[in-house]
N, C-alpha and C positions, 0 to 999 in steps of 0.2 A: 721233232712233230711237231703239226701246225694243230694247236689246240683248239674251238669256238665255244666258249662257254654263252650264252644267255643269262640276264639275271643275274650277273657275276660279283656284287655289292656286296650280298649279304649272304647270311642263310649256309641253304644246303651251296646255290655257286659258286659261293663265296671259297665255301671247303672244297671243294672239287679243283677249284684254280692253284686253291696254295698246293695240293695230292700233287697235282701234273707239271706245276713252277718247283716247288722239291726235287722234279725228275730232269730239270732241264730243259723244257718244252718249250715252243713257243708259243704264250698264250695270245688271242685275241677275244677280246670280251667285249661286254657291253649290259648298261643298264641305264635306267630311265633316269637314275637321279647325278646329279653330272658329281656332287660333293663326296657322297660316297663311293664314286667310280674311282674317281683319280683317287683318294684316297688307300682302296686296295691297290691301285696302280701303284703309290709308295711305296706301301706295306711288302707285297711282293718283291720288288724289283729290290727293297733293302734287304729283307730275307733270304732272298734265293737269286738273288745274283748272275747265275747260272742260267739265268730265263732271261727271256722276253719275252715284253707284254707290250701288246699295240690296244688300244680302250677307243671306243667309240658311244659318247649318248646315243639310246635308240629307247623310243615308245616302242616296247612290243605291239601294242595295239594298233598298232599303227601302220597297214599296210606298206603304203610308199617307203615309211621311214623303216621297215623290215627287207624289203627287196632291194633297197640301194645299200643296206648293213650287207646284205649278204655278196652284193656287185663288188661292194670295198675290199671284204672279205678275200674272196679270190683273187685281189693283187697282191694278196701276199703268196699265194700258189694253192695247190690241190688242198685243201684239209682232209685230215690223215681223223680226227677228231668230229664230229658236233654233240654239243650237250643242249637239248633244247631244253633250259631249265626255268625259262622267266616264267611266273606264273602271279596270280591273285589268288586270296582267299577272304571272299565277302561271304560271313555266314549267313540263313536264313531260311524260309521253307517256300517252296515254289509257289503254295496258294494264297501269298501274303508280300511275297517279293516286291519290293519299289521295282518301277518299270525302268526295264534298260537293264536288270541285272545280269539278265541271262545273254545279252549282247555283250555284255563285257567283259563276262566269266568268258564267252567263247574268243572273244579275240584276243583275250591273255595267254589266254591257257592252253586254244587249240591253232588258232590260225596264224599265230606268232611261228608257233612249229611248221604247220604245213608249209606257208609261204616262203619263211627261209629257208628249207629244206629243200622245196622247188628251187631255188636260185643254184644250189650248191652240188642237191644230185648229179648234176650231166656231167662233171667235172670227176666226181667220185667214179662214174659210172666207166666212165673214158678210161681213168686207171685201173679197173677192178680192184678196185681196194678202198677202205676206210668204213669207222662206222658211226654211226648214229645212237645216239642215246636219249631217250625220251624222258622226263622225269614225269613220272603218271603221282599214283597215291593208293593208299589203302582206300580210297574215295572210287578210285577204279576200278573196285571188284567188288565193291556190293553196298545198298544204302545207309544210312546214319541220320540220326535226328539232327535237324542244324544243316543239314550238308545242301542242300537245296540248286541252286545253278550251277555251282564249284562240283558238284557229285558230276551232274551233268556235262559237264565241259571234259572231268578227269575220265568219266567213260566212254568221252569219245577219242579222248588223245592215247589213251590206250587201243580202239579201236583202229586210229589211224596208224600205230604202233607193228600191230597185227598184219593188214594189209600192206605196208609198208616192208616189213621183211619180208610177206612171199615173193614182194613184185622184183625184190633187189637179191635174192638168192641166185639169180643166174650169174650178176653181178661184181660178186664176190664182196659186195658190201653189208656189213652186218647190220642190226639192228634190236634195239635191247630196249625193254622197258621195263624203267624203274620203280616198282610201286610203296614206297616208305612209308610205315606210319608214322603216328605221331614223335615227329622232331623239332627239337630246338629253333626256331626258327620268328622271323619276324610276325607271322600265322598267329603265333602264340604270345603276341604283345597282346599285356593288360587279361591276359590271365594266370593268374596263382599254381602252378603247377610245380609236384614233386620232382626236382632235376634225377632220381631213381628211378621216373615215372617214363622219362619219356628220352627217345633217344638221340646219341650229340649229333649233328653233320656231319663230324668227319668222321659216320659210321657210316655214312652212305657213300662219301666223297672214298675211301678207303673203298669199298668195292666195288665201282663203279673204275677206279684206277686196277683194280686186279682185274677184271672181265673185259678191260683193252688191252693186256698182256696174255691172250690168249695166240693160239698158234691162227696162221689164216683161216684152218678148216673147221674150227670150234666159235660157238655165238653161245653166248650166255642168254636165252631169248626172252624173261620174264625173272624179275627178282622180286621178291617180297620181303619186305623187310619190319617188322614191331619190334616194341619194348618187349623185354622177356617177359614184363606183368601183362602184355597182351594189351587191346587197343585202351586207347582214351573215350 
């Protein structure tokens, strides 16, 4: 299968890439950071030689780059799974955020998924198959202090997922919204966190992989995951 994963060089994206690589699939991945991206390619090809990995450096906040990446992906065939994982977290409050934070969060966390999915969907619709995973957040479900524009963008990504799911039902394309709570990733860099209080990226990856293995007539619509002891 052809698996497209954005933001695949670290955190949840890299864990998802590793999960599908272990199953021997073809991965088409991207990331903004060139060094981290090609380090990930080398890691996957070394540890999972049964998989194939195609990679491209993409700034997912840039509409033109996103669309070009989508066209490039189609050169490898119809996507079986698309994981819209690329995202960014800037903490803050709406009343005093810096100028441009809302635009940056929307471009990176919402528009990236919207534009890439738009490019890829026609081929999936024609094939009457495919599965889109949008990596949302617990912040998509309820407001919390210091969420600011990040939370706004993640609420929007969940809304995008729900609308897309209804549109795709007649076409045989599945849509799953994944809403993880605190997960060990770059978003938590600089914070002192007890590892017993936070999920591992591999936890999210295992659930995404499991949801991708269901029969064509079954879909996990929304996936909510939290640390056992609750949100941080």
